[in-house]
N, CA, C, O and the ligand as a Tripos MOL2 file, in Angstrom:
@<TRIPOS>MOLECULE
protein
  237   235    60     0     0
PROTEIN
NO_CHARGES

@<TRIPOS>ATOM
      1 N           0.8440   -1.1990    0.0000 N.3       1 MET1
      2 CA          0.0000    0.0000    0.0000 C.3       1 MET1
      3 C           0.8770    1.2460    0.0000 C.2       1 MET1
      4 O           1.7570    1.3830    0.8500 O.2       1 MET1
      5 N           0.6480    2.1490   -0.9370 N.am      2 PRO2
      6 CA          1.3740    3.4220   -0.8850 C.3       2 PRO2
      7 C           0.9490    4.2540    0.3100 C.2       2 PRO2
      8 O          -0.1780    4.1170    0.7860 O.2       2 PRO2
      9 N           1.7910    5.0760    0.7810 N.am      3 TRP3
     10 CA          1.4990    5.9030    1.9360 C.3       3 TRP3
     11 C           2.0360    7.2890    1.6770 C.2       3 TRP3
     12 O           2.8200    7.5050    0.7540 O.2       3 TRP3
     13 N           1.6060    8.2300    2.5050 N.am      4 ASN4
     14 CA          2.1960    9.5610    2.4750 C.3       4 ASN4
     15 C           1.9630   10.2200    3.8090 C.2       4 ASN4
     16 O           1.0110    9.8810    4.5110 O.2       4 ASN4
     17 N           2.8050   11.1450    4.1670 N.am      5 TYR5
     18 CA          2.6490   11.8720    5.4180 C.3       5 TYR5
     19 C           3.3360   13.2150    5.3050 C.2       5 TYR5
     20 O           4.1550   13.4560    4.4180 O.2       5 TYR5
     21 N           2.9730   14.0770    6.2340 N.am      6 GLU6
     22 CA          3.5660   15.4080    6.2450 C.3       6 GLU6
     23 C           4.6280   15.4730    7.3290 C.2       6 GLU6
     24 O           4.5080   14.8510    8.3840 O.2       6 GLU6
     25 N           5.6630   16.2380    7.0440 N.am      7 THR7
     26 CA          6.7200   16.4080    8.0230 C.3       7 THR7
     27 C           7.3660   17.7760    7.8080 C.2       7 THR7
     28 O           7.1000   18.4440    6.8090 O.2       7 THR7
     29 N           8.2030   18.1790    8.7340 N.am      8 ASP8
     30 CA          8.9570   19.4180    8.5780 C.3       8 ASP8
     31 C          10.4120   19.0570    8.3350 C.2       8 ASP8
     32 O          10.9340   18.1210    8.9400 O.2       8 ASP8
     33 N          11.0540   19.7840    7.4700 N.am      9 CYS9
     34 CA         12.4880   19.6030    7.2880 C.3       9 CYS9
     35 C          13.1950   20.0170    8.5770 C.2       9 CYS9
     36 O          12.9700   21.1130    9.0900 O.2       9 CYS9
     37 N          14.0510   19.1330    9.0980 N.am     10 GLU10
     38 CA         14.7800   19.4470   10.3370 C.3      10 GLU10
     39 C          15.7790   20.5730   10.1370 C.2      10 GLU10
     40 O          16.1380   21.2740   11.0830 O.2      10 GLU10
     41 N          16.2170   20.7370    8.9160 N.am     11 ASN11
     42 CA         17.2780   21.6960    8.6520 C.3      11 ASN11
     43 C          16.7430   23.1060    8.4070 C.2      11 ASN11
     44 O          17.2090   24.0590    9.0320 O.2      11 ASN11
     45 N          15.7600   23.2520    7.4950 N.am     12 CYS12
     46 CA         15.2800   24.5900    7.1410 C.3      12 CYS12
     47 C          13.8610   24.8500    7.6180 C.2      12 CYS12
     48 O          13.3800   25.9770    7.5060 O.2      12 CYS12
     49 N          13.1640   23.8250    8.1550 N.am     13 GLY13
     50 CA         11.8550   24.0230    8.7720 C.3      13 GLY13
     51 C          10.6870   24.0990    7.8070 C.2      13 GLY13
     52 O           9.5600   24.3610    8.2260 O.2      13 GLY13
     53 N          10.9320   23.8740    6.5200 N.am     14 ILE14
     54 CA          9.8490   23.9500    5.5440 C.3      14 ILE14
     55 C           8.9360   22.7270    5.6970 C.2      14 ILE14
     56 O           9.3900   21.6460    6.0720 O.2      14 ILE14
     57 N           7.6510   22.9120    5.4020 N.am     15 LYS15
     58 CA          6.6920   21.8020    5.4710 C.3      15 LYS15
     59 C           6.7620   20.9830    4.1950 C.2      15 LYS15
     60 O           6.7300   21.5160    3.0860 O.2      15 LYS15
     61 N           6.8580   19.6660    4.3850 N.am     16 LEU16
     62 CA          7.0100   18.7670    3.2480 C.3      16 LEU16
     63 C           5.9840   17.6540    3.3030 C.2      16 LEU16
     64 O           5.5230   17.2570    4.3730 O.2      16 LEU16
     65 N           5.6430   17.1650    2.1370 N.am     17 LYS17
     66 CA          4.8360   15.9570    2.0310 C.3      17 LYS17
     67 C           5.7240   14.8550    1.4770 C.2      17 LYS17
     68 O           6.3130   14.9820    0.4030 O.2      17 LYS17
     69 N           5.8020   13.7710    2.2380 N.am     18 ILE18
     70 CA          6.6010   12.6210    1.8260 C.3      18 ILE18
     71 C           5.6430   11.6020    1.2310 C.2      18 ILE18
     72 O           4.6490   11.2400    1.8600 O.2      18 ILE18
     73 N           5.9310   11.1470    0.0450 N.am     19 GLU19
     74 CA          5.0420   10.2140   -0.6300 C.3      19 GLU19
     75 C           5.8210    9.0400   -1.2050 C.2      19 GLU19
     76 O           6.9100    9.1920   -1.7580 O.2      19 GLU19
     77 N           5.2210    7.8680   -1.0540 N.am     20 GLU20
     78 CA          5.7790    6.6900   -1.7060 C.3      20 GLU20
     79 C           5.1760    6.5810   -3.1000 C.2      20 GLU20
     80 O           3.9670    6.7130   -3.2880 O.2      20 GLU20
     81 N           6.0390    6.3390   -4.0590 N.am     21 GLN21
     82 CA          5.5960    6.1440   -5.4390 C.3      21 GLN21
     83 C           5.8690    4.6920   -5.7810 C.2      21 GLN21
     84 O           6.9970    4.3340   -6.1200 O.2      21 GLN21
     85 N           4.8420    3.8460   -5.6940 N.am     22 PRO22
     86 CA          5.1040    2.4350   -5.9600 C.3      22 PRO22
     87 C           5.3890    2.1810   -7.4280 C.2      22 PRO22
     88 O           4.7780    2.7810   -8.3120 O.2      22 PRO22
     89 N           6.3130    1.2950   -7.6650 N.am     23 MET23
     90 CA          6.5370    0.8020   -9.0220 C.3      23 MET23
     91 C           6.0770   -0.6390   -8.9610 C.2      23 MET23
     92 O           6.5940   -1.4110   -8.1530 O.2      23 MET23
     93 N           5.1560   -1.0100   -9.7590 N.am     24 ASN24
     94 CA          4.5470   -2.3310   -9.6200 C.3      24 ASN24
     95 C           5.4660   -3.4350  -10.1020 C.2      24 ASN24
     96 O           5.1930   -4.1420  -11.0710 O.2      24 ASN24
     97 N           6.5700   -3.5470   -9.3790 N.am     25 VAL25
     98 CA          7.5580   -4.5650   -9.6790 C.3      25 VAL25
     99 C           7.6460   -5.4650   -8.4550 C.2      25 VAL25
    100 O           7.8100   -4.9620   -7.3430 O.2      25 VAL25
    101 N           7.5440   -6.7580   -8.6210 N.am     26 PRO26
    102 CA          7.6350   -7.6410   -7.4560 C.3      26 PRO26
    103 C           9.0440   -7.6630   -6.8710 C.2      26 PRO26
    104 O          10.0420   -7.6130   -7.5890 O.2      26 PRO26
    105 N           9.0870   -7.7400   -5.5410 N.am     27 GLY27
    106 CA         10.3810   -7.8110   -4.8690 C.3      27 GLY27
    107 C          11.1530   -6.5200   -5.0340 C.2      27 GLY27
    108 O          10.5690   -5.4530   -5.2270 O.2      27 GLY27
    109 N          12.4460   -6.6210   -4.9590 N.am     28 GLY28
    110 CA         13.3040   -5.4580   -5.1710 C.3      28 GLY28
    111 C          13.1810   -4.4110   -4.0950 C.2      28 GLY28
    112 O          13.4270   -3.2340   -4.3600 O.2      28 GLY28
    113 N          12.8070   -4.7970   -2.8810 N.am     29 LYS29
    114 CA         12.7450   -3.8150   -1.8000 C.3      29 LYS29
    115 C          14.1320   -3.2860   -1.4990 C.2      29 LYS29
    116 O          15.1010   -4.0380   -1.3990 O.2      29 LYS29
    117 N          14.2000   -1.9830   -1.3590 N.am     30 ASP30
    118 CA         15.4850   -1.3480   -1.1740 C.3      30 ASP30
    119 C          15.2990   -0.1370   -0.2820 C.2      30 ASP30
    120 O          14.1920    0.3800   -0.1410 O.2      30 ASP30
    121 N          16.3880    0.3080    0.3150 N.am     31 LYS31
    122 CA         16.3050    1.5040    1.1310 C.3      31 LYS31
    123 C          16.3820    2.7220    0.2220 C.2      31 LYS31
    124 O          17.3610    2.9160   -0.4990 O.2      31 LYS31
    125 N          15.3370    3.5360    0.2680 N.am     32 GLU32
    126 CA         15.2690    4.7260   -0.5820 C.3      32 GLU32
    127 C          15.2230    5.9670    0.2980 C.2      32 GLU32
    128 O          14.7080    5.9360    1.4160 O.2      32 GLU32
    129 N          15.7650    7.0440   -0.2180 N.am     33 GLN33
    130 CA         15.8040    8.2980    0.5360 C.3      33 GLN33
    131 C          15.0780    9.4050   -0.2210 C.2      33 GLN33
    132 O          14.9650    9.3810   -1.4470 O.2      33 GLN33
    133 N          14.5940   10.3720    0.5450 N.am     34 ALA34
    134 CA         14.0400   11.5960   -0.0470 C.3      34 ALA34
    135 C          14.7500   12.7800    0.5960 C.2      34 ALA34
    136 O          15.0920   12.7490    1.7780 O.2      34 ALA34
    137 N          14.9630   13.8110   -0.1910 N.am     35 TYR35
    138 CA         15.7080   14.9860    0.2610 C.3      35 TYR35
    139 C          14.8450   16.2300    0.1500 C.2      35 TYR35
    140 O          14.0060   16.3350   -0.7450 O.2      35 TYR35
    141 N          15.0510   17.1630    1.0530 N.am     36 CYS36
    142 CA         14.3440   18.4370    1.0410 C.3      36 CYS36
    143 C          14.6320   19.1690   -0.2750 C.2      36 CYS36
    144 O          15.7930   19.3500   -0.6450 O.2      36 CYS36
    145 N          13.5720   19.5900   -0.9820 N.am     37 PRO37
    146 CA         13.8020   20.3130   -2.2420 C.3      37 PRO37
    147 C          14.4540   21.6780   -2.0270 C.2      37 PRO37
    148 O          15.0580   22.2330   -2.9450 O.2      37 PRO37
    149 N          14.3320   22.2090   -0.8250 N.am     38 GLU38
    150 CA         14.8920   23.5420   -0.5480 C.3      38 GLU38
    151 C          16.3720   23.4960   -0.2010 C.2      38 GLU38
    152 O          17.1650   24.2710   -0.7350 O.2      38 GLU38
    153 N          16.7430   22.5860    0.6930 N.am     39 CYS39
    154 CA         18.1150   22.6100    1.2140 C.3      39 CYS39
    155 C          18.8530   21.2910    1.0240 C.2      39 CYS39
    156 O          20.0150   21.1700    1.4100 O.2      39 CYS39
    157 N          18.1840   20.2940    0.4290 N.am     40 ASN40
    158 CA         18.8420   19.0210    0.1370 C.3      40 ASN40
    159 C          19.1740   18.1920    1.3810 C.2      40 ASN40
    160 O          20.0100   17.2900    1.3170 O.2      40 ASN40
    161 N          18.5280   18.4900    2.5090 N.am     41 HIS41
    162 CA         18.7150   17.7080    3.7220 C.3      41 HIS41
    163 C          17.9310   16.4020    3.5990 C.2      41 HIS41
    164 O          16.8430   16.3920    3.0240 O.2      41 HIS41
    165 N          18.4670   15.3010    4.1310 N.am     42 LEU42
    166 CA         17.7500   14.0230    4.1230 C.3      42 LEU42
    167 C          16.5230   14.1210    5.0200 C.2      42 LEU42
    168 O          16.6550   14.4000    6.2120 O.2      42 LEU42
    169 N          15.3330   13.8960    4.4700 N.am     43 VAL43
    170 CA         14.1070   14.0540    5.2510 C.3      43 VAL43
    171 C          13.3420   12.7490    5.4270 C.2      43 VAL43
    172 O          12.4500   12.6800    6.2730 O.2      43 VAL43
    173 N          13.6600   11.7200    4.6610 N.am     44 ALA44
    174 CA         12.9580   10.4500    4.8110 C.3      44 ALA44
    175 C          13.8200    9.3280    4.2780 C.2      44 ALA44
    176 O          14.5570    9.4840    3.3040 O.2      44 ALA44
    177 N          13.7060    8.1800    4.9520 N.am     45 GLU45
    178 CA         14.4400    7.0050    4.4920 C.3      45 GLU45
    179 C          13.6020    5.7830    4.8590 C.2      45 GLU45
    180 O          13.2990    5.5560    6.0300 O.2      45 GLU45
    181 N          13.2400    5.0170    3.8710 N.am     46 HIS46
    182 CA         12.3520    3.8830    4.0980 C.3      46 HIS46
    183 C          12.7250    2.7390    3.1680 C.2      46 HIS46
    184 O          13.3170    2.9270    2.1050 O.2      46 HIS46
    185 N          12.3520    1.5420    3.6160 N.am     47 MET47
    186 CA         12.4330    0.3820    2.7410 C.3      47 MET47
    187 C          11.1950    0.3940    1.8530 C.2      47 MET47
    188 O          10.0710    0.4370    2.3530 O.2      47 MET47
    189 N          11.3920    0.3560    0.5680 N.am     48 THR48
    190 CA         10.2600    0.3400   -0.3570 C.3      48 THR48
    191 C          10.6840   -0.3140   -1.6540 C.2      48 THR48
    192 O          11.8610   -0.3160   -2.0150 O.2      48 THR48
    193 N           9.7090   -0.8650   -2.3470 N.am     49 SER49
    194 CA         10.0180   -1.3990   -3.6800 C.3      49 SER49
    195 C           9.7970   -0.3380   -4.7420 C.2      49 SER49
    196 O          10.0700   -0.5700   -5.9200 O.2      49 SER49
    197 N           9.3020    0.8340   -4.3320 N.am     50 GLY50
    198 CA          9.1620    1.9500   -5.2710 C.3      50 GLY50
    199 C          10.2260    2.9860   -4.9820 C.2      50 GLY50
    200 O          11.3930    2.6510   -4.7780 O.2      50 GLY50
    201 N           9.8190    4.2560   -4.9630 N.am     51 PHE51
    202 CA         10.7560    5.2870   -4.5480 C.3      51 PHE51
    203 C           9.9980    6.3470   -3.7650 C.2      51 PHE51
    204 O           8.7680    6.3250   -3.7170 O.2      51 PHE51
    205 N          10.7200    7.2650   -3.1580 N.am     52 ILE52
    206 CA         10.1330    8.2380   -2.2430 C.3      52 ILE52
    207 C          10.3550    9.6320   -2.7960 C.2      52 ILE52
    208 O          11.4440    9.9580   -3.2680 O.2      52 ILE52
    209 N           9.3140   10.4530   -2.7350 N.am     53 THR53
    210 CA          9.4760   11.8440   -3.1410 C.3      53 THR53
    211 C           9.1210   12.7510   -1.9760 C.2      53 THR53
    212 O           8.2770   12.4080   -1.1470 O.2      53 THR53
    213 N           9.7590   13.8990   -1.9140 N.am     54 ALA54
    214 CA          9.4330   14.9330   -0.9490 C.3      54 ALA54
    215 C           9.0560   16.1710   -1.7370 C.2      54 ALA54
    216 O           9.8140   16.6270   -2.5930 O.2      54 ALA54
    217 N           7.8580   16.7250   -1.4410 N.am     55 ARG55
    218 CA          7.5370   17.9800   -2.1260 C.3      55 ARG55
    219 C           7.0830   19.0060   -1.1120 C.2      55 ARG55
    220 O           6.5790   18.6640   -0.0420 O.2      55 ARG55
    221 N           7.2640   20.2500   -1.4540 N.am     56 VAL56
    222 CA          6.9460   21.3480   -0.5630 C.3      56 VAL56
    223 C           5.4320   21.5310   -0.5210 C.2      56 VAL56
    224 O           4.7710   21.5730   -1.5580 O.2      56 VAL56
    225 N           4.8920   21.6400    0.6940 N.am     57 LEU57
    226 CA          3.4680   21.9160    0.8540 C.3      57 LEU57
    227 C           3.2470   23.4140    0.7170 C.2      57 LEU57
    228 O           3.9450   24.2220    1.3310 O.2      57 LEU57
    229 N           2.2710   23.7640   -0.0920 N.am     58 LYS58
    230 CA          1.9260   25.1860   -0.2340 C.3      58 LYS58
    231 C           1.3190   25.6880    1.0750 C.2      58 LYS58
    232 O           0.5130   25.0000    1.7010 O.2      58 LYS58
    233 N           1.7080   26.8730    1.4710 N.am     59 GLN59
    234 CA          1.1960   27.4680    2.7110 C.3      59 GLN59
    235 C          -0.2670   27.8360    2.5500 C.2      59 GLN59
    236 O          -0.8810   28.3510    3.4850 O.2      59 GLN59
    237 ZN         15.1190   21.8010    4.1230 Zn       60 ZN60
@<TRIPOS>BOND
     1     1     2 1
     2     2     3 1
     3     3     4 2
     4     3     5 am
     5     5     6 1
     6     6     7 1
     7     7     8 2
     8     7     9 am
     9     9    10 1
    10    10    11 1
    11    11    12 2
    12    11    13 am
    13    13    14 1
    14    14    15 1
    15    15    16 2
    16    15    17 am
    17    17    18 1
    18    18    19 1
    19    19    20 2
    20    19    21 am
    21    21    22 1
    22    22    23 1
    23    23    24 2
    24    23    25 am
    25    25    26 1
    26    26    27 1
    27    27    28 2
    28    27    29 am
    29    29    30 1
    30    30    31 1
    31    31    32 2
    32    31    33 am
    33    33    34 1
    34    34    35 1
    35    35    36 2
    36    35    37 am
    37    37    38 1
    38    38    39 1
    39    39    40 2
    40    39    41 am
    41    41    42 1
    42    42    43 1
    43    43    44 2
    44    43    45 am
    45    45    46 1
    46    46    47 1
    47    47    48 2
    48    47    49 am
    49    49    50 1
    50    50    51 1
    51    51    52 2
    52    51    53 am
    53    53    54 1
    54    54    55 1
    55    55    56 2
    56    55    57 am
    57    57    58 1
    58    58    59 1
    59    59    60 2
    60    59    61 am
    61    61    62 1
    62    62    63 1
    63    63    64 2
    64    63    65 am
    65    65    66 1
    66    66    67 1
    67    67    68 2
    68    67    69 am
    69    69    70 1
    70    70    71 1
    71    71    72 2
    72    71    73 am
    73    73    74 1
    74    74    75 1
    75    75    76 2
    76    75    77 am
    77    77    78 1
    78    78    79 1
    79    79    80 2
    80    79    81 am
    81    81    82 1
    82    82    83 1
    83    83    84 2
    84    83    85 am
    85    85    86 1
    86    86    87 1
    87    87    88 2
    88    87    89 am
    89    89    90 1
    90    90    91 1
    91    91    92 2
    92    91    93 am
    93    93    94 1
    94    94    95 1
    95    95    96 2
    96    95    97 am
    97    97    98 1
    98    98    99 1
    99    99   100 2
   100    99   101 am
   101   101   102 1
   102   102   103 1
   103   103   104 2
   104   103   105 am
   105   105   106 1
   106   106   107 1
   107   107   108 2
   108   107   109 am
   109   109   110 1
   110   110   111 1
   111   111   112 2
   112   111   113 am
   113   113   114 1
   114   114   115 1
   115   115   116 2
   116   115   117 am
   117   117   118 1
   118   118   119 1
   119   119   120 2
   120   119   121 am
   121   121   122 1
   122   122   123 1
   123   123   124 2
   124   123   125 am
   125   125   126 1
   126   126   127 1
   127   127   128 2
   128   127   129 am
   129   129   130 1
   130   130   131 1
   131   131   132 2
   132   131   133 am
   133   133   134 1
   134   134   135 1
   135   135   136 2
   136   135   137 am
   137   137   138 1
   138   138   139 1
   139   139   140 2
   140   139   141 am
   141   141   142 1
   142   142   143 1
   143   143   144 2
   144   143   145 am
   145   145   146 1
   146   146   147 1
   147   147   148 2
   148   147   149 am
   149   149   150 1
   150   150   151 1
   151   151   152 2
   152   151   153 am
   153   153   154 1
   154   154   155 1
   155   155   156 2
   156   155   157 am
   157   157   158 1
   158   158   159 1
   159   159   160 2
   160   159   161 am
   161   161   162 1
   162   162   163 1
   163   163   164 2
   164   163   165 am
   165   165   166 1
   166   166   167 1
   167   167   168 2
   168   167   169 am
   169   169   170 1
   170   170   171 1
   171   171   172 2
   172   171   173 am
   173   173   174 1
   174   174   175 1
   175   175   176 2
   176   175   177 am
   177   177   178 1
   178   178   179 1
   179   179   180 2
   180   179   181 am
   181   181   182 1
   182   182   183 1
   183   183   184 2
   184   183   185 am
   185   185   186 1
   186   186   187 1
   187   187   188 2
   188   187   189 am
   189   189   190 1
   190   190   191 1
   191   191   192 2
   192   191   193 am
   193   193   194 1
   194   194   195 1
   195   195   196 2
   196   195   197 am
   197   197   198 1
   198   198   199 1
   199   199   200 2
   200   199   201 am
   201   201   202 1
   202   202   203 1
   203   203   204 2
   204   203   205 am
   205   205   206 1
   206   206   207 1
   207   207   208 2
   208   207   209 am
   209   209   210 1
   210   210   211 1
   211   211   212 2
   212   211   213 am
   213   213   214 1
   214   214   215 1
   215   215   216 2
   216   215   217 am
   217   217   218 1
   218   218   219 1
   219   219   220 2
   220   219   221 am
   221   221   222 1
   222   222   223 1
   223   223   224 2
   224   223   225 am
   225   225   226 1
   226   226   227 1
   227   227   228 2
   228   227   229 am
   229   229   230 1
   230   230   231 1
   231   231   232 2
   232   231   233 am
   233   233   234 1
   234   234   235 1
   235   235   236 2
@<TRIPOS>SUBSTRUCTURE
     1 MET1         2 RESIDUE 1 A MET
     2 PRO2         6 RESIDUE 1 A PRO
     3 TRP3        10 RESIDUE 1 A TRP
     4 ASN4        14 RESIDUE 1 A ASN
     5 TYR5        18 RESIDUE 1 A TYR
     6 GLU6        22 RESIDUE 1 A GLU
     7 THR7        26 RESIDUE 1 A THR
     8 ASP8        30 RESIDUE 1 A ASP
     9 CYS9        34 RESIDUE 1 A CYS
    10 GLU10       38 RESIDUE 1 A GLU
    11 ASN11       42 RESIDUE 1 A ASN
    12 CYS12       46 RESIDUE 1 A CYS
    13 GLY13       50 RESIDUE 1 A GLY
    14 ILE14       54 RESIDUE 1 A ILE
    15 LYS15       58 RESIDUE 1 A LYS
    16 LEU16       62 RESIDUE 1 A LEU
    17 LYS17       66 RESIDUE 1 A LYS
    18 ILE18       70 RESIDUE 1 A ILE
    19 GLU19       74 RESIDUE 1 A GLU
    20 GLU20       78 RESIDUE 1 A GLU
    21 GLN21       82 RESIDUE 1 A GLN
    22 PRO22       86 RESIDUE 1 A PRO
    23 MET23       90 RESIDUE 1 A MET
    24 ASN24       94 RESIDUE 1 A ASN
    25 VAL25       98 RESIDUE 1 A VAL
    26 PRO26      102 RESIDUE 1 A PRO
    27 GLY27      106 RESIDUE 1 A GLY
    28 GLY28      110 RESIDUE 1 A GLY
    29 LYS29      114 RESIDUE 1 A LYS
    30 ASP30      118 RESIDUE 1 A ASP
    31 LYS31      122 RESIDUE 1 A LYS
    32 GLU32      126 RESIDUE 1 A GLU
    33 GLN33      130 RESIDUE 1 A GLN
    34 ALA34      134 RESIDUE 1 A ALA
    35 TYR35      138 RESIDUE 1 A TYR
    36 CYS36      142 RESIDUE 1 A CYS
    37 PRO37      146 RESIDUE 1 A PRO
    38 GLU38      150 RESIDUE 1 A GLU
    39 CYS39      154 RESIDUE 1 A CYS
    40 ASN40      158 RESIDUE 1 A ASN
    41 HIS41      162 RESIDUE 1 A HIS
    42 LEU42      166 RESIDUE 1 A LEU
    43 VAL43      170 RESIDUE 1 A VAL
    44 ALA44      174 RESIDUE 1 A ALA
    45 GLU45      178 RESIDUE 1 A GLU
    46 HIS46      182 RESIDUE 1 A HIS
    47 MET47      186 RESIDUE 1 A MET
    48 THR48      190 RESIDUE 1 A THR
    49 SER49      194 RESIDUE 1 A SER
    50 GLY50      198 RESIDUE 1 A GLY
    51 PHE51      202 RESIDUE 1 A PHE
    52 ILE52      206 RESIDUE 1 A ILE
    53 THR53      210 RESIDUE 1 A THR
    54 ALA54      214 RESIDUE 1 A ALA
    55 ARG55      218 RESIDUE 1 A ARG
    56 VAL56      222 RESIDUE 1 A VAL
    57 LEU57      226 RESIDUE 1 A LEU
    58 LYS58      230 RESIDUE 1 A LYS
    59 GLN59      234 RESIDUE 1 A GLN
    60 ZN60       237 GROUP 0 **** ****
């Protein structure tokens, strides 16, 4: 199941939405990271068979 949640960047404090983007490929679970679009700080790291995106939430 894909998931998403909101978080704040620890480095610059911007509000971000972290989303899993599943790729419908069996297996291949791997550790994926997402980075703050503003400051490039690591904001999420999860095991997933897809990949993770971080986008800025509009105020
Ligand atoms: Zn940031």
